[in-house]
N, C-alpha and C positions, 0 to 999 in steps of 0.2 A: 226066813225060807225062801220065803216064793217072792223076796225080792231077788233072793239070789238064779235063780228057775230065770224069770222076765230076764229076769239082763243075759242072757244064760241063749234064752229064746228068742233077746232079739239082735243079740251079732249073729245068732244062728245063719234067721232070717237076715239080715245084714251080710250075711256073702256069701250064703245063697245069691239074693240079686243082685250081689258085686262081680258071682262072677257066671252069673246069666248076661249080666248085658255086655260081661271085656265076652264073653261066648261068641254073645249080637255082632261087637265092631267089629272084634275079629272077625267073622264073616263076608257079615256088610261089607270093611274093610280089601277086605278079596275078594274081593266079590268088584270090586272098582279099580282092583289091581290087573287083575284079570282083566277086562272089555282093555283095560287103559291099556295094555301089553297086545290084546289081539289089535286096537285102533294100532297101533306103532305099526306093529308088525304085517296089518294091510299094507300104508305106506307102503313101508318095504319093501310089498309084494308088485306092488305098483309101481312101482322106480323100477323096479327087475322087468318087470316084464312091459315098460314100456323104452326099458335098453334095451329090451331084446327087441322090439320089431323096430326100433329105431338096426343092431345092425345086416337082424333081415334083406331091410329093405332093401343095406347098404350091399351087403350079397346077391341079389338083387341084379341088382343096377353092375356092379363087378360081374355076375352068368353071360346081362346084352349083351356090356362090350364087349367083355371072348366073343362072344357066339358074333359078333359085327365082325371082326379079325380076325373071329379063323377062318368066315367066310370070304376076308377081303384077300387075307395068305393063300386062298383058293384061289380066286382073282388071278394074285400075281406068278402063283404056277400054274399057272394055266396059261400065257401069256409068253409068257418068257420059256417055257417049252414051243408054243405058235415060235416065234423067233428063232427059237433051234434049229425048229429042222425045213424054216427059211433060209437060215445062213444054213445047210448044208447042203441048202436045192443050189442059192447059190457059191457055193464053194463048187463043188459038181459043174455049173456049170463057169465058173475063169475053169475049170480043167482045160472039157475040151474047148473054151475058146483057145490058152493056151502052147495045148496040141497043136488044133488048128496049126496058131504059126509057126508052134517050130516045122511042120513039116508041108 
């Protein structure tokens, strides 16, 4: 009977050792997998932040160009207003000259 008890004990020890090794390697593999996932996620985040930076830069360029166009538009409107006033005065003088010629 002692031989049977010894074999049972050895089987029990081997089973416990195997279970402990399985748990250890499982945890170790899980940690390594998490580190790899974190590294990949970090790369993705870096790419996204870089792309956002490019988009922001493009939007800033568009804003600067729009501000320049707004200033040019205001200048053109101001000049057109001055030309219209000058044109009114010229028409008024022409009308006066026509009146003098007709009388």
